[in-house]
C-alpha positions in Angstrom: 3.8 -4.2 -19.1 5.2 -7.7 -18.4 6.3 -8.7 -14.9 8.9 -11.3 -14.4 8.0 -14.5 -12.6 9.9 -13.3 -9.5 8.6 -10.0 -8.1 8.3 -8.1 -4.9 5.3 -7.4 -2.8 5.4 -4.2 -0.9 2.9 -3.8 2.0 2.3 -0.5 3.7 0.2 -0.5 6.9 -1.1 2.9 8.0 -4.2 4.4 9.5 -7.2 5.6 7.5 -6.9 9.1 9.0 -3.2 9.5 8.2 -2.6 12.5 5.9 0.1 14.0 3.7 -0.3 17.6 2.5 -3.9 17.6 3.7 -5.0 14.5 1.7 -5.4 10.9 2.7 -1.9 9.3 2.8 -3.1 6.1 1.1 -4.3 8.2 -1.9 -1.0 10.0 -2.0 1.0 6.8 -2.0 -1.1 5.3 -4.8 -0.8 8.5 -6.8 3.0 8.4 -6.4 3.2 4.8 -7.4 1.2 5.5 -10.5 3.5 8.5 -11.4 6.5 6.2 -11.1 4.9 3.7 -13.5 4.6 0.8 -11.0 2.5 -2.1 -12.1 -0.4 -1.4 -9.8 -1.5 -0.7 -6.3 -4.5 -1.9 -4.2 -5.8 -0.3 -1.0 -7.6 -2.5 1.5 -9.5 -1.1 4.5 -9.3 -3.3 7.6 -12.2 -3.9 10.0 -10.0 -4.2 13.0 -6.3 -4.0 14.0 -3.7 -2.5 16.3 -0.2 -1.3 15.8 2.9 -0.3 17.8 0.9 1.7 20.4 -1.4 -1.4 21.0 -4.5 0.8 20.5 -7.3 -1.2 19.0 -9.0 0.2 16.0 -12.3 -1.5 15.1 -15.4 -0.9 12.9 -17.5 -2.3 15.8 -16.7 0.7 18.1 -19.4 3.3 17.8 -17.8 6.6 17.0 -18.2 9.2 14.3 -14.7 9.4 13.1 -13.0 6.1 12.4 -9.3 5.5 12.1 -9.4 1.9 10.7 -6.3 0.1 9.4 -5.4 0.6 5.8 -3.0 -1.7 3.8 -1.6 -0.6 0.5 -0.2 -3.5 -1.6 2.1 -3.1 -4.6 3.7 -5.8 -6.7 6.4 -5.1 -9.2 10.1 -5.8 -9.9 12.4 -5.0 -7.0 14.2 -2.1 -8.8 10.8 -0.5 -9.6 9.7 -0.8 -5.9 13.0 0.8 -4.8 11.9 4.0 -6.6 9.0 4.4 -4.2 10.9 3.8 -1.0 12.4 7.4 -0.5 8.9 8.8 -0.8 7.5 6.3 1.8 10.4 7.2 4.1 9.3 10.8 3.9 5.5 10.4 4.2 4.9 7.4 6.5 5.2 8.8 10.0 3.5 5.9 11.8 3.0 2.5 10.4 4.7 -0.6 9.1 6.3 -1.3 5.7 7.2 -4.8 4.6 8.6 -6.3 1.5 8.7 -10.0 0.4 9.5 -12.0 -2.7 6.5 -13.3 -4.6 5.9 -15.5 -7.6 3.9 -13.7 -10.2 1.5 -16.2 -11.9 -0.3 -13.8 -14.2 -0.4 -10.0 -14.8 -2.6 -9.0 -17.6 -5.1 -6.3 -18.6 -8.2 -7.0 -20.8 -6.6 -6.0 -24.1 -3.6 -8.3 -23.7 -3.4 -11.7 -25.4 -1.7 -14.9 -24.2 
C-alpha cells in the first residue's frame, strides 16, 4: 500500500480498562481498523494522565487494577480514516478523539523496494 504525502493522523485517547463486548476497547479498535484495511495502528500505554473528570491515573499509584491512559494512533488517507469514525462514535463512551493533517515521509514494509 502506498500512502500519499499528505495523510491524516487519528488519535484516540481512552482508558486501559475500557471495554467493548467484554474485550479491551483498544484491541477492538485495532481489529476494526485492520478489517477496514487501514494502513496500520499503534497502541501506546501511558504512565500518567487525566481526562475530562480530572481524575489522575498513574503507574506510580500502588493498586492492583490499573486504568492507565491508552492512545491509539492511526495514519492513513482521510477517506480511509472516515470509514472508522462511525465505529468509534459507537464504541468510545469516554475519551477524546483528535484528527490532524500529517506529512508522510515513508511508509514501507520489509519486502518493498525504493
